[in-house]
Structures are given as C-alpha cells and as structure tokens.
N, C-alpha and C positions, 0 to 999 in steps of 0.2 A: 476547693473543687474548681467553682467556678470561674477565680483567679488564675489557674495553671490554663483552662482551659483557651481565657482570653488573651494571658500571655504568650502561649504557642502559638495564637492567628495573628497575632503582632508578626511575633518571628517568622510566620510563613509570611505576612504580607512585606515585611522589608526585603526577604530572601526575594521575593516574585518582582519587586518595585526598584532592586539596587539598578544602579547604572552600569551599560556598557563600557568597557576599555575603551577611551578616545586611543590609543593604539593600536586597538583593533580596527575601529573603522571600516571592516567589513567591506574593501575597495574592491572586492570582485564582483559586487552584486552591478550589472549591467543587464539582469534581463528584469520587464515588467511585468506585476504580478498576473495583469492578463494575458502574456505569453507563456506558462506553466500551466498544468493540470496538476489534480491533486488524488493521490495515493486511496484518500478517505481519513487518512492517520494525519495528524498535523506533525506526530514524532518522525513518522517516516517521511513524511515531506522534509521536517528539519533536517532527516540525516542523509538525505538524495543530495540538496541545495543549500541549505540554510545559510551557509555563509555567501553565498549566491545571492538571494535575493530573500528578503525579508519572511518566512514563515514556510519559503523552500516549496520544492513540488519539481515534475517533471516539464523541463524545456521540450518545445518540437526540435525536428531535424535528425533526430537520432532512433537508433534500433534498442529497446530493452527487452531483457531475458528475465522472467521471475521462475526460478525452475526450487523444486524440492519434491520431497517425498507427497505421495498421496493423501488427502486430504487435511494438508497443512495451511490450506488458505489461498492459492494462486491464482485462482479462479474469482475469489473475493474480490482481491486487490484489484485486476485486470477491469472487474465488473465497475468496480468504484472508478477507474479512471477513463472507461468509456461513458460512466454517467457525468465525470467534470468533463469530458468533452462535449456531452451533448447539452449541458447547463450552459458551457460558454458559446453555445449557436456554431460548434462545430459538427462536422460530419464524422460517421463514423463506418468501418467495412468489416464486420464479423466473420471470423472463419471459424467454424468449428468440426474438425477433424473428429475429434472423438464421438459429436452427434448426440450430445447428453446437456448441452445449455437448454435448461428449462424457463421457456420464454415469460412467463410468470412467474418464478421467481425471482429471475433478473429484474423483476420489476420495482422490489425492495430497496435493490442499488439505486433504482432512477433512471435506469436502463429501459429505454422504448427499443426495442426491434422493429418493431413497423415504420421509425424512422429513420430507420437506418440499412443499408446493403446486408443481408445474411446469405450465407451457404456453407454447404458440407462439403470441403473438396475431399477425395480420395488422397490424391497424391501431391509431391511437393511442385512439381511442374506445375501444378494449377494455382499454386500461392502466387510463385513469380510472374504466372504471364498474365496475371488482373493486377500488378502493380503498375504498370506501364500505361495501361487503357483507364486506370480509373480516374472518373471526374467528379470529387466529390462536389456534395451542394450546401455547403454550409449558408446557415442564417446571419452572420454574423462575417463580417470582412475581418480577416485577418486572424480569424480564429484556428485554433491546432487543430487540423484531422487526424482521427487513428486508424491504421490499421491493425484489427485484434486479433490474434492468431492463437485458439486454446484446443489443444496441445501441437506443439511442433513432434511430438512423441509417438502421435498416431498415426502420422501420414506414412504414406509408400510411394515407392515411384512406380512409372510408369512399366519398367523393366519388370519388377517386381510382383506387379499385376500381371503381367502378361501368362502364357504358358508355359516359358521356359523358367520361370521365375530368376532374385536377384540369387547368384549359387556364394559368391563371393562377398552378398552382402554389404559393397561397397559405392553402389550407385546413389545409394542416397546421401550419403556424406558430401560426395562430388556434386551434385545437382545443388545441395545449402550452397558448397562453397562459390559456383558458378553464378547460384541466384543473387545473393546478397552482393558479388563482386558486382554486377551488372545494374542491381537498384539502389545501392546504397547512396548514390548519387542522386538518383529521382527524392528519394525521400526526405536528404540535405536540403535539397532545392528547393523543394515543395513545401518546407516546415512540417511534413508529416512527423507525424510520429507510429511507429512501428514498434507494439506491445507483444511479445510470446512466449508464452506458457512453457514449462518445460520440466519433463520427469527426470531423475535422478535415478542413474544403476550404479551397481559395484562390478567395476574391472579389474585387469589384473592389477591396475596400481593406484587402486584405490577408487572413489567417488568418481563417475562420470556422467553426460549428459549425452542423450539419443543425437544422432547429426550429426555428427566428428565435432572439428574443432571451429567451423565456421561461424557457426551464430557467438560464439566467446570470443571471438575475435573483431567481429566485426559490431557487436554492442558496444557500446560508449556507456551503458550502465545495467549492470547483474548482479539481480538480487536473493539471496540465499535464504530460504525461508522453512522454516520446521515447527515442527507443532511441540510446545512444552508440555503447556498442562490443560487442563477443560474448566469450565465457569461452570460452576454450580449454585441454584437456586433454591433453598427451603424453607417451605410454608408449613404452616400449622393447622389442621382440621381439628375442631374444637363439636366435641358433641356431649349432651346428658346423658350419663350412664342410667340404665335403665333401673326405676324406682329408688333414684336417687338425685339430690338437687344439683351434686356435685358435676363440675365437667369434665371431661377425659378428653386431652389433648394428643393428638396424633401427630409425629413430623413427617415430613417426606421430602424425599429432594431429586431434582434434576438435574442433568447437564444441559446448559441452555446454550452453551456456545463453546469456543476454543482458544486458548491463547498461546501466540504463537512468535516466534522469533526472526525480526528480518537483521540478515546481515548483507551491508553493502558489501558486496565480491570484488565488485569491480565497478570504476567511475571515472569517466574524463569528464565529470561535471564539477566534483567538488571534495571533497575530501573520503577517501574510502575507507573502508574498514569499521565504519559506525553498526553499531546493535541496537535495534529499538526493539519492545514487544506491539503487536498488536492485537485487538479484541475483539473478534467474530461473533457475534451473537445470531444464531439462527433465526429467521424470518426476520433481522434488522438488517443485517451488514456491520461493518468495521463501526464499532462503540467507541467514536473520537472521545465522548466526553471520558468514560471510564479512563480511558488511557491515558489523559490530560488529569485528571487526579489524582491516578497513582501515581503519576511522574510526578507531579509537584508533592505528594505526601514522602516520597522516597526521597526526592532530592534534598527537600528541606528539613530529613531527618521528624519529620513530623508523625504524631501519635493519632490524629485525626484527619479526615477530611476534609479541607476547606473548601468551604465557596466564595466566589468575587465579591459577595456584599459582605461576608465577614460571618456567615454561620456557618460552621463547623458540624461533623458527625463524624459517630465513630461508625457508621455502615455506609461503605459505598453506592447501595443500591439507594438508602435513603438520600445520600446528597446529590445524585444523579437524577432523583424525583424532584428535590427541589430546582436545581439547574435548570432543568426542562419545564418546570411552573414557572417560574421566576424570568424565561426568554436569558439564561444568564449564558446558553453556549459561546457566544463569543466572544463575551469578557475571559471566559476559562480558556478559550483559546488564547489571545492577543496575555495573557499571564504565561501561559507554557512556553510562548516564543520568546517574551522576555527574559525569562529562567533559565533556557535553552541559550539564548544567547549571553547572558550574564557568565553560565557554566562554561562555556565557546571560549571567550575572552580570558580565560584565565589557562587557555593550554597555548595562547599565543606566542611564537617566539622573543618577539620584538627583538629582532635583529635586522642590521640594516641591508641597502640592496645589495647585491653581489660585484666585485668589481669587472670588469671586462676589459 
C-alpha cells in the first residue's frame, strides 16, 4: 500500500512539474502582477486572465458584473476583490443599496470598512453622480482603486421613489444606460475597477438581470455564479456508557460552507466560457487551499490529496491542516498555476498568423 501511495505521489508531482508547451508562450501577457486584483480563488483568477498574466486576476480600467441567484456567493467574491485592493494599497468606495453588509463579518475577508468610503444609496442617480467627483486616496501610487456596488438590483430611480412612481418601469434601465455611457471612459482613464453584483430574474425569454442591457453591454467581464453543493464537516463525540467502561460514539454533521461554480459568461480580457468551482467557508471566506487541492487531485486523476512537500492524505481536511501548519500555501498555489498552464497549453491551436 505504501508503494502505491509513493508511486501515485510521484505521478502527481510529474504532472504538476510538467513543462509548458513553448509554442504557446502565453504571448498575450502584458500586465504585471501588481496591476491585477485577486478574487481570492486561484482557479477563478486563472479563468479570468490566466493566459494574459501568470496567476491571472482582474485588471483595472474595466467594469465587472458578478451575477447569480441569492446565496450563491456574489458578495463573497466582491469582498475578496475589495480586500485584494486594500492589501495592495488601493482605495475602495463601497455602495450597499441592499443595506445588509455586515461590517464585522466582512473583516474575515480582510475588508476594513473604516479605511474606505461606505454608503447606502437608494437610486441609480446616486451611484453615477458620485463617480466623476470621487477622489480616491490610495496608499500606494498606481494601485487599482475599486468602485464596489452590492447590488444593482436593489436600486430605484428618483422617479420611482417619487409620488407618481415609475408606472412604465423603464426609467431605471435608461438611467443605467446613460450612467455607464457617461462614466465608462472615466473608469478606464483612471484605471479604476468597477465591480457590480446583480441578481437574476426569469423573464419571458429566459434568464435576465435587472437594470436592462446596459451593464451586460459595458461590462468587460461577466461572471455567472451558482451554488452547486454544500461543504459538510463531520465530527465524533465520545462518552463512556453508564456503568460500563466502553465508549459510545455519536457522529454529528454540520454544513460549514457552500461550493459554487463560476462561469465566465463574457470576457474582453482573455478566453471566455471557462468554468471553475469555488469553495466558500462560513466565517473564513473563499477557501483557496481547498480549491487547489481538489483541482490537483481531479486533474491528475489521483486517489489522494497531495501536498507540495510530498505528503498525501485521504482526507482533504487533513491535507488543509498540514498545508497551513507547514506554511505551504504559496507552494500549493504555484503548483496549481503550473498544472493549469500545462493543461491550457494542450488546447493551443498552433496555427500561423492570418495573412492580410
């Protein structure tokens, strides 16, 4: 059994360390790693711009829409992006139309509300009127500053909030179209990143998002997210039976998080239509270690979870514990990136440039 485990560990290592095809060369990588923000998930970062920059991420100067059903993880991804912004010396302006952002809870993602602007706007007009006058105060020169909106579906218009209301229900969509048309160049020229979460609705022609088509048109990156499964932790409670020396074991289970799938619906950054899982643990945030371990196990067709130092585990929780204890998080991330690039290289068309 020990020989089988060692052999399988070696196979995993060979797959991870396999060289990237030189023909691919990732010639489109023109952005430095300091010029992108992370979603908190290595796999999602790679899906967004893995061919453009090693490790991927979201560049500045664009509009991003993260949309999906309630409870799928939209706010979690948004919080991770804001935390990445702050950790790299950028400033953030958080708009919370839903008025349900828990200031203490977002600290687990590394978001510090006291260090950035925060407001609860009621209307679309408030969102866009604040953009031209925003003066961010980054601590690092050249850092990406973030305009975060969670979520657009909760916004009304001044007409709708007035006594007559918006009987036709079209004013909000027109305001979104006008707002993005006026501010998209300001966002690009200042290298800001505008990230908006949005909900989904079922319309006459299938799934749609509130606010009309403006955001879908102006967004350079659209991420569709949906919950697929839950993360369950099982524990054992033991106690001695009365009058006997034998112990009685009671197994208990608890849902500690969710597993969601992120689908790149639209991208002007890199290849679209990539799909990756993310794992969100309650009270922790996006579990990148769990995601990377599962990815390597699945892609190498292994029966165990392999750690960068050669240790293998049947249980993913045991593997996570070992990686955190031995400070192997960065090495695991590098292995994941290496393996992703190796697989991506196999899809290279290797065709000559078109003649003009």
